[in-house]
C-alpha positions as CSV (number, residue, x, y, z in Angstrom):
1,M,83.1,38.7,0.5
2,T,81.6,35.4,-0.7
3,A,77.9,35.5,-1.3
4,V,75.9,33.3,1.1
5,D,72.6,31.5,0.8
6,L,70.1,33.6,2.8
7,G,67.2,31.2,2.2
8,M,64.1,31.7,0.1
9,P,63.2,35.4,-0.4
10,M,60.2,36.7,1.5
11,T,57.4,38.9,0.1
12,R,59.0,42.2,-0.7
13,V,57.9,45.0,1.6
14,P,59.3,48.5,1.3
15,I,61.5,50.0,4.0
16,Y,59.5,51.6,6.8
17,T,56.5,49.5,6.1
18,Q,58.2,46.3,7.3
19,P,56.8,44.8,10.5
20,R,58.0,46.9,13.4
21,E,59.6,45.5,16.5
22,R,58.8,47.6,19.5
23,F,61.3,47.1,22.4
24,V,61.6,49.2,25.5
25,F,65.2,49.1,26.8
26,L,64.8,50.0,30.5
27,Y,67.8,50.6,32.8
28,P,66.4,50.2,36.3
29,T,69.9,50.8,37.7
30,T,73.3,51.8,36.4
31,A,75.1,50.1,39.4
32,C,77.4,47.3,38.2
33,S,79.9,44.9,39.7
34,L,82.2,45.0,36.6
35,R,83.8,47.7,34.4
36,C,83.9,45.8,31.1
37,K,85.9,47.3,28.1
38,T,82.9,46.7,25.8
39,C,80.3,48.6,28.0
40,Y,78.5,51.2,25.8
41,V,77.0,52.7,29.0
42,G,80.4,53.8,30.2
43,N,82.1,54.1,33.5
44,T,80.7,57.5,34.3
45,R,77.2,56.2,34.5
46,L,78.2,53.0,36.2
47,N,80.1,54.9,38.9
48,A,77.0,57.1,39.5
49,A,74.9,53.9,40.2
50,N,71.6,55.7,39.8
51,T,68.5,53.5,40.5
52,M,64.8,54.1,39.6
53,T,61.9,53.2,41.8
54,V,59.4,50.4,40.9
55,E,56.8,53.2,40.6
56,R,58.8,55.0,38.0
57,A,59.5,51.8,36.1
58,V,55.7,51.1,36.0
59,E,55.0,54.6,34.7
60,I,57.5,54.2,31.9
61,M,56.1,50.8,30.9
62,D,52.6,52.1,30.9
63,Y,53.5,55.1,28.8
64,F,55.2,53.2,26.0
65,K,52.5,50.5,26.1
66,I,49.8,53.1,25.5
67,T,51.6,55.5,23.1
68,G,53.7,53.1,21.0
69,G,52.2,49.6,21.5
70,H,55.5,48.4,22.9
71,D,55.3,44.7,24.0
72,K,59.0,43.7,24.6
73,L,61.0,44.8,27.6
74,Y,64.8,44.5,28.0
75,L,66.1,45.2,31.5
76,L,69.7,46.3,31.4
77,G,72.1,48.4,33.5
78,G,74.7,48.5,34.9
79,E,73.8,45.1,36.1
80,P,69.9,44.8,36.5
81,T,70.1,42.0,39.1
82,M,71.7,44.5,41.5
83,H,68.3,46.4,41.7
84,P,66.8,45.5,45.0
85,H,63.2,45.2,43.6
86,L,63.9,43.6,40.3
87,P,61.4,40.8,40.8
88,E,58.6,43.4,41.3
89,I,59.6,45.2,38.1
90,V,59.5,41.9,36.2
91,R,56.0,41.0,37.6
92,E,54.6,44.4,36.8
93,A,55.9,44.1,33.3
94,R,54.4,40.7,32.7
95,D,51.0,41.9,34.2
96,R,51.1,44.6,31.4
97,G,51.7,42.1,28.7
98,Y,55.4,42.6,28.1
99,Q,57.8,39.8,27.2
100,V,60.7,40.4,29.6
101,T,64.4,39.7,29.1
102,I,67.0,40.4,31.7
103,S,70.4,41.2,30.2
104,S,73.1,40.3,32.7
105,N,76.9,39.9,33.2
106,G,76.1,36.7,35.1
107,D,77.6,38.1,38.4
108,F,74.8,37.0,40.7
109,D,73.8,34.2,43.0
110,D,71.0,31.6,42.9
111,H,68.7,33.9,44.9
112,V,68.0,35.8,41.6
113,F,66.7,32.6,40.0
114,D,64.8,31.8,43.2
115,R,63.0,35.1,43.1
116,I,62.4,35.4,39.4
117,G,61.3,32.1,37.9
118,P,61.0,31.1,34.2
119,D,57.2,31.4,34.6
120,V,57.4,35.2,34.6
121,L,60.7,35.8,32.7
122,S,60.8,35.3,28.9
123,S,64.6,34.9,28.8
124,F,67.9,35.6,30.4
125,N,70.5,37.2,28.2
126,F,74.1,36.7,29.3
127,S,77.2,38.5,28.0
128,L,80.2,36.3,27.1
129,E,83.1,37.5,25.1
130,S,84.9,34.3,24.2
131,A,85.1,30.6,24.8
132,D,88.7,31.3,25.8
133,P,88.8,32.3,29.5
134,A,91.9,34.5,29.0
135,I,90.3,36.6,26.2
136,H,87.0,37.0,28.2
137,R,89.0,38.1,31.3
138,R,91.0,40.6,29.2
139,I,87.8,42.3,28.1
140,R,85.9,41.9,31.4
141,R,88.8,42.9,33.6
142,N,87.7,40.4,36.2
143,P,89.5,37.1,36.9
144,H,86.4,35.3,38.2
145,N,83.7,36.3,35.7
146,F,84.3,33.6,33.1
147,A,83.6,30.8,35.5
148,Q,80.7,32.8,37.1
149,V,78.9,33.5,33.8
150,T,79.3,30.1,32.3
151,D,78.0,28.6,35.6
152,R,75.0,30.9,35.4
153,I,74.3,29.9,31.8
154,A,74.3,26.2,32.7
155,E,72.2,26.8,35.8
156,A,69.6,28.9,33.9
157,R,69.3,26.2,31.3
158,N,68.8,23.5,34.0
159,R,66.1,25.6,35.6
160,G,64.1,25.9,32.4
161,Y,64.8,29.5,31.3
162,Q,65.2,30.5,27.7
163,V,68.9,31.2,27.7
164,R,70.4,33.8,25.3
165,V,74.1,34.8,25.0
166,M,75.5,38.0,23.5
167,C,79.1,38.5,22.3
168,T,80.5,41.9,21.4
169,V,83.0,41.5,18.7
170,S,86.1,43.7,18.5
171,T,89.7,43.2,17.2
172,T,90.5,41.7,20.6
173,N,88.2,38.6,20.3
174,A,87.2,38.4,16.6
175,A,89.7,35.6,15.7
176,S,88.2,33.2,18.2
177,A,84.6,34.5,18.5
178,L,83.1,31.6,16.4
179,D,84.5,29.1,18.9
180,L,81.5,30.2,21.0
181,I,79.1,28.3,18.8
182,P,80.1,24.7,19.8
183,F,81.0,25.9,23.3
184,L,77.5,27.3,23.9
185,A,75.8,24.4,22.1
186,E,77.4,22.1,24.7
187,L,76.3,24.4,27.6
188,G,72.7,24.2,26.3
189,A,72.2,27.9,25.4
190,H,69.3,28.6,23.0
191,T,70.7,31.6,21.1
192,L,73.9,33.4,20.5
193,S,74.0,37.0,19.1
194,F,77.2,38.6,17.8
195,H,77.5,42.4,17.7
196,N,80.1,44.6,16.2
197,L,81.6,46.9,18.9
198,G,80.3,50.5,18.8
199,K,82.4,53.5,19.7
200,T,80.3,54.5,22.6
201,G,81.1,54.4,26.4
202,N,84.0,52.2,27.3
203,G,84.0,50.7,23.8
204,A,85.3,54.0,22.5
205,R,88.1,54.2,25.0
206,F,89.5,50.7,25.3
207,L,88.8,48.6,22.2
208,Q,88.7,48.8,18.4
209,P,85.8,47.7,16.2
210,L,86.3,45.7,13.1
211,S,86.5,47.7,9.9
212,P,83.7,47.4,7.4
213,A,85.7,45.0,5.3
214,A,86.7,42.9,8.3
215,W,83.1,42.8,9.6
216,M,81.9,41.6,6.2
217,D,84.6,38.9,6.3
218,F,83.5,37.9,9.8
219,C,79.8,37.6,8.7
220,A,80.9,35.5,5.7
221,A,82.9,33.2,8.0
222,L,80.0,32.9,10.3
223,E,77.6,31.9,7.5
224,A,80.2,29.3,6.3
225,Y,80.6,27.9,9.8
226,P,78.9,24.5,10.5
227,P,75.5,25.1,12.1
228,A,75.1,23.9,15.6
229,P,71.9,21.9,16.3
230,R,69.5,23.6,18.6
231,L,71.5,26.8,18.8
232,A,70.1,29.8,16.9
233,V,72.8,32.3,16.0
234,Y,72.2,36.0,15.0
235,Y,74.4,38.8,13.8
236,P,73.9,42.3,12.3
237,P,74.9,42.6,8.6
238,T,75.7,46.3,9.2
239,F,77.9,46.7,6.0
240,V,76.2,45.6,2.8
241,P,77.3,45.7,-0.9
242,A,74.7,47.6,-2.9
243,G,73.9,44.5,-4.9
244,D,73.0,42.6,-1.7
245,Q,70.7,45.2,-0.2
246,Q,67.5,43.6,-1.7
247,R,68.3,40.3,0.0
248,W,68.2,42.0,3.4
249,A,65.1,43.9,2.6
250,D,63.5,40.6,1.7
251,R,64.7,39.3,5.1
252,G,62.8,42.2,6.8
253,Y,65.3,45.0,7.3
254,P,63.1,47.9,8.6
255,G,65.5,50.8,8.2
256,C,66.6,52.9,11.1
257,P,64.4,52.0,14.1
258,A,65.4,55.3,15.8
259,R,63.6,57.2,13.1
260,T,60.4,55.5,14.0
261,L,61.1,55.7,17.8
262,D,60.5,51.9,18.1
263,R,63.4,51.2,20.6
264,P,63.6,53.8,23.4
265,H,66.4,53.5,26.0
266,V,65.3,54.9,29.3
267,Y,67.8,55.7,32.2
268,P,67.1,56.1,35.9
269,D,67.5,59.9,35.6
270,G,64.7,60.0,33.0
271,T,66.8,60.6,29.9
272,V,65.4,58.8,26.9
273,Y,67.5,57.9,23.8
274,A,66.1,56.6,20.5
275,C,69.4,54.8,20.0
276,P,72.5,54.0,22.1
277,V,74.8,55.6,19.6
278,F,74.5,59.1,21.1
279,M,74.6,58.0,24.7
280,D,78.0,59.6,25.4
281,G,76.6,63.1,25.3
282,A,73.5,65.1,26.1
283,R,71.8,64.5,22.7
284,H,68.9,62.4,24.2
285,Y,65.7,63.3,22.4
286,A,63.5,63.5,25.5
287,R,63.3,63.2,29.3
288,F,60.6,61.2,31.0
289,A,58.9,63.2,33.8
290,D,55.4,63.6,35.2
291,D,54.1,60.5,33.2
292,R,55.1,62.0,29.9
293,L,58.0,62.7,27.5
294,I,59.4,66.2,27.5
295,L,61.3,66.8,24.3
296,N,64.9,68.0,24.5
297,A,64.8,71.6,23.3
298,S,68.4,71.7,22.2
299,P,68.8,71.8,18.4
300,D,71.6,69.2,18.8
301,N,69.3,66.5,20.1
302,E,69.4,63.1,18.4
303,L,66.1,63.4,16.6
304,N,67.6,66.1,14.4
305,A,70.4,63.7,13.5
306,Y,67.9,60.9,12.6
307,M,65.8,63.3,10.5
308,T,68.8,64.5,8.5
309,A,69.3,63.1,5.1
310,D,72.8,62.5,3.9
311,S,73.4,64.3,0.6
312,V,74.8,61.1,-0.9
313,C,71.3,59.6,-0.5
314,T,69.7,62.1,-2.7
315,G,68.9,60.5,-6.1
316,C,70.4,57.1,-5.0
317,P,68.5,54.2,-6.5
318,N,69.1,52.0,-3.4
319,T,67.3,54.0,-0.7
320,G,64.2,51.8,-1.0
321,T,66.2,48.9,0.3
322,C,68.6,50.6,2.8
323,G,66.4,53.3,4.2
324,G,69.2,55.9,4.3
325,G,71.7,53.7,6.1
326,C,72.7,54.7,9.7
327,P,72.1,58.4,10.1
328,A,73.7,58.5,13.6
329,Y,77.2,57.1,13.2
330,A,77.9,59.2,10.1
331,Q,77.7,62.3,12.3
332,L,80.1,61.1,15.0
333,P,83.7,62.3,14.6
334,A,85.2,59.1,15.9
335,Y,83.7,57.2,13.0
336,A,83.8,60.0,10.3
337,E,87.5,60.4,10.8
338,E,88.2,56.7,10.0
339,G,85.6,56.4,7.2
340,F,83.3,54.1,9.1
341,Y,79.7,54.2,8.1
342,A,80.4,56.5,5.1
343,C,78.3,55.4,2.2
344,D,79.8,55.5,-1.3
345,R,76.8,53.8,-2.9
346,Q,79.0,50.6,-3.2
347,I,79.0,49.6,0.5
348,T,76.0,50.7,2.5
349,P,75.9,51.0,6.3
350,L,72.8,49.5,7.8
351,C,71.6,49.7,11.4
352,I,74.3,48.3,13.7
353,L,71.6,46.8,16.0
354,W,69.4,45.0,13.4
355,T,70.2,41.3,13.4
356,V,69.4,38.3,11.2
357,S,69.7,34.6,11.8
358,A,72.8,32.8,10.4
359,W,72.3,30.0,8.0
360,G,69.0,31.2,6.5
361,A,65.8,32.7,7.7
362,R,64.3,31.2,10.9
363,P,60.6,30.7,11.5
364,A,58.8,33.4,13.5
365,D,59.2,31.6,16.8
366,S,59.9,32.9,20.3
367,L,63.7,32.7,19.8
368,H,63.4,35.0,16.8
369,A,61.0,37.4,18.4
370,L,63.3,38.2,21.3
371,R,66.6,38.2,19.3
């Protein structure tokens, strides 16, 4: 992979003392109008269509605000706009000091914009898999969604929202994924985030992620792509040659955020995951009930995975800049069998969710804070 210019190095801060980003990923409903092949939540949860009350959502927001100092809220699903009281949840979150993002497939009408204005919502985050309608439809399995979501992106921009777009990259759309950069710049989106497909939920059943070598090539191609004015683009490095680790530490890589419980994912049934990697099973670390977290008593809960040190890390000179890699994927058979996320001290797996801005470090603005 060709080395890329990552901008001037920042003041070096050791892993786990980097500034922490405290997000709450709240799933007010798992109901959804689509059954996308990329969905890490999976069809079982989508078909159950569980929904939490506004009161329960408020309890969860209060709990993590008090105990963890969380200040950013992602509302996901399913499709969160299908929750009948989503505007109330957004207002309650803003009253508590949260910056709020709605992550949507774009399959909704103008009444959502009418009921939740840009004065209370920090950003809309739309999912779009390609600038090619045929590729997007192949992944979304819906003939109408491409036109719907691109219309919603344009309408949200016209109404004054901060507009974010996410693309999940797999072998199905990787070859044309970078075409989204000029396409979304023309639509007026503010940010585009690429993510490498994870083998969780529907993604494990229907699509294939890029190999470590292919993902590094994709990242290099992205960095070499002509920047688009006024469009911030993000991606997760995920696989890093040992000699490049310090560059990402200088850019603020915080190690595994699940180990510090910075990004809880909370479902309507109360299950709480530290990371979406283990969502296919019952390895959640806790359940939210009676205004508190009740820890999962099973020895197979995900915390035991995060607190396990891989033997290859012992004595490694690079742990100060990689933070032990990704402790979750290394324990999943679907990845272990194919050699994904296995560290050989030459290529290190970083957190699959941690993203950086393409074309050099961005200033700490609102676009960067909610990436």
